[in-house]
C-alpha positions in Angstrom: 0.0 0.0 0.0 2.9 2.3 -0.7 0.7 4.2 -3.2 -1.9 4.7 -0.6 0.6 6.1 1.8 1.9 8.6 -0.8 -1.7 9.7 -1.5 -2.4 10.3 2.2 0.8 12.3 2.6 -0.6 14.9 0.1 -3.2 17.1 1.8 -6.5 16.9 -0.1 -10.0 18.3 0.4 -10.7 16.0 3.4 -7.6 17.4 5.2 -8.6 21.0 4.4 -12.1 20.2 5.8 -10.7 18.6 9.0 -8.1 21.3 9.7 -10.7 24.0 9.2 -13.0 22.3 11.7 -10.1 21.8 14.1 -9.0 25.5 14.0 -12.4 27.0 14.3 -14.0 24.5 16.7 -11.2 22.9 18.6 -9.1 19.7 18.6 -11.9 17.5 19.8 -14.1 18.7 16.9 -11.3 18.0 14.5 -10.9 14.5 15.7 -14.6 14.0 15.6 -14.6 15.2 12.0 -11.7 12.9 11.2 -13.7 9.9 12.6 -16.7 11.0 10.6 -14.7 11.1 7.4 -13.3 7.6 8.2 -16.8 6.2 8.7 -18.0 7.9 5.5 -15.0 6.2 3.8 -16.1 2.8 5.1 -19.6 3.3 3.5 -17.8 4.0 0.2 -15.7 0.9 0.7 -18.8 -1.2 1.4 -20.5 0.3 -1.7 -17.4 -0.4 -3.9 -17.3 -4.0 -2.6 -21.0 -4.6 -3.4 -20.8 -2.9 -6.7 -23.1 0.0 -5.8 -20.5 2.6 -6.5 -20.3 1.5 -10.1 -24.0 2.2 -10.4 -23.5 5.8 -9.1 -20.6 6.5 -11.4 -22.3 5.0 -14.4 -25.2 7.4 -14.0 -24.3 11.0 -14.9 -27.5 12.4 -13.4 -27.0 10.6 -10.0 -23.3 11.6 -10.0 -24.2 15.3 -10.5 -27.0 15.3 -8.0 -24.7 13.8 -5.3 -21.9 16.2 -6.2 -24.1 19.3 -6.0 -25.7 18.1 -2.7 -22.2 17.7 -1.2 -21.0 21.1 -2.5 -24.1 22.8 -1.1 -23.6 21.2 2.3 -20.0 22.4 2.4 -21.0 25.9 1.5 -23.7 25.8 4.2 -21.1 24.8 6.8 -18.9 27.6 5.6 -21.6 30.2 6.0 -22.4 28.9 9.5 -18.8 29.2 10.4 -18.6 32.8 9.2 -21.8 33.7 11.1 -20.8 32.1 14.4 -20.2 34.6 17.2 -17.1 35.5 19.2 -18.4 33.5 22.2 -18.3 30.2 20.3 -15.0 31.2 18.8 -13.3 31.8 22.1 -14.9 28.7 23.7 -15.9 25.9 21.3 -17.8 24.1 24.0 -20.4 26.9 24.0 -21.2 26.1 20.3 -24.6 24.5 19.9 -23.1 21.7 17.7 -22.1 18.7 19.8 -19.3 16.4 18.9 -21.9 13.9 17.8 -23.3 16.3 15.3 -19.8 17.3 14.1 -19.1 13.7 13.6 -22.3 13.3 11.6 -21.3 16.3 9.5 -18.0 14.5 8.6 -19.8 11.4 7.6 -22.2 13.3 5.4 -19.5 15.4 3.8 -17.7 12.2 2.7 -20.9 10.4 1.7 -21.9 13.2 -0.5 -18.6 13.1 -2.4 -19.1 10.9 -5.4 -15.4 11.3 -6.3 -14.6 9.1 -3.3 -16.7 6.3 -4.8 -14.9 6.8 -8.2 -11.5 6.8 -6.4 -12.1 3.4 -4.8 -13.4 1.9 -8.1 -10.3 3.1 -9.9 -7.7 2.6 -7.2 -8.4 -0.5 -5.3 -8.7 -3.0 -8.1 -5.1 -2.3 -9.1 -3.9 -4.1 -6.0 -6.1 -7.2 -6.4 -4.1 -10.4 -6.9 -6.2 -13.2 -8.5 -3.9 -15.8 -7.0 -4.8 -14.7 -3.4 -8.4 -15.6 -3.5 -11.7 -13.8 -3.9 -11.3 -10.4 -5.5 -14.3 -8.9 -3.7 -12.9 -9.8 -0.3 -9.5 -8.4 -1.3 -11.1 -5.1 -2.3 -12.9 -4.9 1.0 -9.8 -5.6 3.0 -7.7 -3.1 1.0 -10.5 -0.5 1.5 -10.6 -1.0 5.2 -6.8 -0.7 5.4 -6.9 2.5 3.4 -9.7 3.9 5.6 -7.7 3.2 8.8 -4.6 4.7 7.4 -6.6 7.8 6.4 -8.1 8.0 9.8 -4.7 8.0 11.5 -3.3 10.6 9.1 -6.4 12.9 9.4 -6.3 12.6 13.2 -2.7 13.9 13.2 -3.7 16.8 11.1 -6.7 17.5 13.4 -4.5 17.4 16.5 -1.9 19.8 15.0 -4.5 22.2 13.6 -6.5 22.1 16.9 -3.4 23.0 18.9 -2.6 25.9 16.6 -6.2 27.0 16.6 -6.4 27.1 20.4 -3.7 29.8 20.4 -5.6 31.8 17.8 -8.8 31.7 19.8 -7.0 33.3 22.7 -6.8 36.5 20.7 -10.2 37.9 19.6 -8.8 39.8 16.5 -6.8 36.8 15.3 -9.7 34.5 16.2 -12.1 36.5 14.0 -9.6 36.3 11.1 -9.2 32.6 11.7 -13.0 32.1 11.6 -13.2 34.0 8.3 -10.4 31.8 6.8 -12.0 28.6 8.1 -15.4 29.6 6.7 -13.8 30.7 3.4 -12.0 27.3 3.1 -15.3 25.4 3.5 -17.1 27.6 0.9 -14.1 27.3 -1.5 -14.2 23.5 -1.1 -17.9 23.5 -1.9 -17.5 25.7 -5.0 -14.5 23.7 -6.2 -16.6 20.5 -5.9 -19.6 22.1 -7.6 -17.6 23.4 -10.6 -15.3 20.5 -11.1 -16.0 19.3 -14.6 -14.7 15.8 -14.9 -15.4 12.7 -12.8 -11.8 12.0 -12.3 -10.4 12.7 -8.9 
């Protein structure tokens, strides 16, 4: 899985999402987001194993609907971040969103990313060895391994970003700037997803 490790070392949209959550809402929120992304990945792994992802990717209409739904959700989260008050910024525990809901947001963000389904369909079969048994089981095992590796990598990003964000939240002026950047990142991710033309990752 050297290829998977190289992919995980390059920060992508999931890392930007998790770090923005960590900086704006705290380390615990970032870790909850990382776990949510990992669980969402497991859903995609299961779908790829069962062949459901192929149905999604083969339908241009379904692909576009899921893509735009995911983009709209990211933009919505970005706007909420921009509109959050100073009290929530200085003390993330006062934010109405619990860690459970933040975890759920991470799951939903990943589920509504059809490019993740496309990625597993294109990436995992390359490592299937017909001589090692059932191909479907191998795809599932490789997918679970990739999800675990991603969770560890994302958790490290969440911890580092959360620690950095805690320092920013101690200063109201810097905290406000940080909130604008975090919200802007989420909106930018949503717009990038919405206007990405090709199905390729």
